[in-house]
N, C-alpha and C positions, 0 to 999 in steps of 0.2 A: 634817740638812742643812736649813739656813734657805732659804725661797723669798724673793725680793724680786718685788714686784710693779711693773710699770711701768706708768703711766696714760698714755694719750694725751691731751696739752692740745687741747680742741677750738681750732678757729679763733676768734680773738680779735675781738670787735666792740666798737668804741670808738664811744659815741654822744654828741654835743654838741647839747644841746635847745633848743628854741626860746626865745629871750630871753637866750642866753649869747652874749656877745662875747669874743672871744679875740683878742689882740694879740701875735703873733708867729709863727714858723715851728712846723709840727707834721711830726713824723716817726712813722710806727708801721708795726708788722710785719704787723698783721691787717688785717680789714675797718674801714671807717671810715663813720659816718653822721653828718652834719652837718646839722641843722636850725636852729643859730644862726647867728653871722656869724663869719667869720675875716677878721682884718685881717692877713695873712701867707701865706707859701707851704705847701703841703701836699705830703709825699712819702711814700707808702706802698707796701708789697709785696702789697697785697690790693685788694679792691674798695672804690671810694668812691663813696657816694651821697650828693648834695646835694640834700636834701629841698626840699619845696614852700617853706617858710620861710627855707631855706638860702642864705646868700649867701657867696661867696670873693672877696674882694679881694687875688688874689694868683695866683701860678702853681701849677700841679697837674702831679704826676708820679705815676702809679699803674700798676697792671696793667689794671684795667676800671674804667670809672664809669658811673654813671646819674646824670644832671643832669637833677633836676626844678625846681630853683630857679635862682638867678643865680651866674654866674661872670664877674668882670672880670679876666682873665688869661690867659694861654696854658696849653694843656693839652698834656700829651705821655702819651698812653695806649698802653701796649704790645699791648693785645689788643683789647677792644671799647667804644667809646663809644657811650652810648645818650642822644640828646637827647630827652627827652620834650616832650609838647606845650606844657607851662609852662615850659620851659628858656629861659633869656636867657643867651646867651653872647657877651661881647665879647672877642676875642682870638685869636691863631692857634691851630690844632690840629694835632698831629702824631700820627697814630692809625695801627692796623693795619686795624681794621674799624670802619664807622661806619654807626650807625642813628639817622634823624631822623623822629620824628613829625611830621606836619602841624600847624602852629602853632608850632612852635619858632622862636625867633628866634637866628641865628647871624649876627656880624659879624666877619669876619676871613679868614685865609686858611687853606686846609687842604692838608696834604701827608700822602700814606701812605707809611708806614714803607718799603716795598718801594721806592718810586719813590725815596725818599731814599737808601736802600741802593744803588741804581743808579747813582745820579748821584756818588755817593761813589767807587763802585768805578770808573767811568769817569774821574773825575778823577785817581783813583790811577794808573790805566792811562796816562793822558795825561802825566801828571807821570813815571812810569817810563820812558815814551818819549822825551821831551823830554831828559830826564836821560842817556839811552842815546846819543840824537843829540849832546848836549853832548860826551860822552866820545869821540866820533869825530872 
């Protein structure tokens, strides 16, 4: 009887090094480290690290993020966003948890996912109530 071996694929890490410029959107399933420049949006299902020399001019959607470099765009982080002391962020952020080191610069508005969910639920309840009143 032949035996088949299944090997587990380790978490993939994509790396864009310093000096590399990408123009366009990036979608990835694993973790991603950017030390170069991205002129576009990035959507990943893992952790994003924008290194010290990394620059993102576009929107970010990811599971977790460590920002050490520069982001000019909106961030939507499903779990934890960490802004290190050298981080420079210009844009709105939507997060579950936030960590900001002293020295980080953040210009924009911040919304917590729990608060957004509460507002959406309240709006849905109000709409349902209004529809119920309209039907009476």
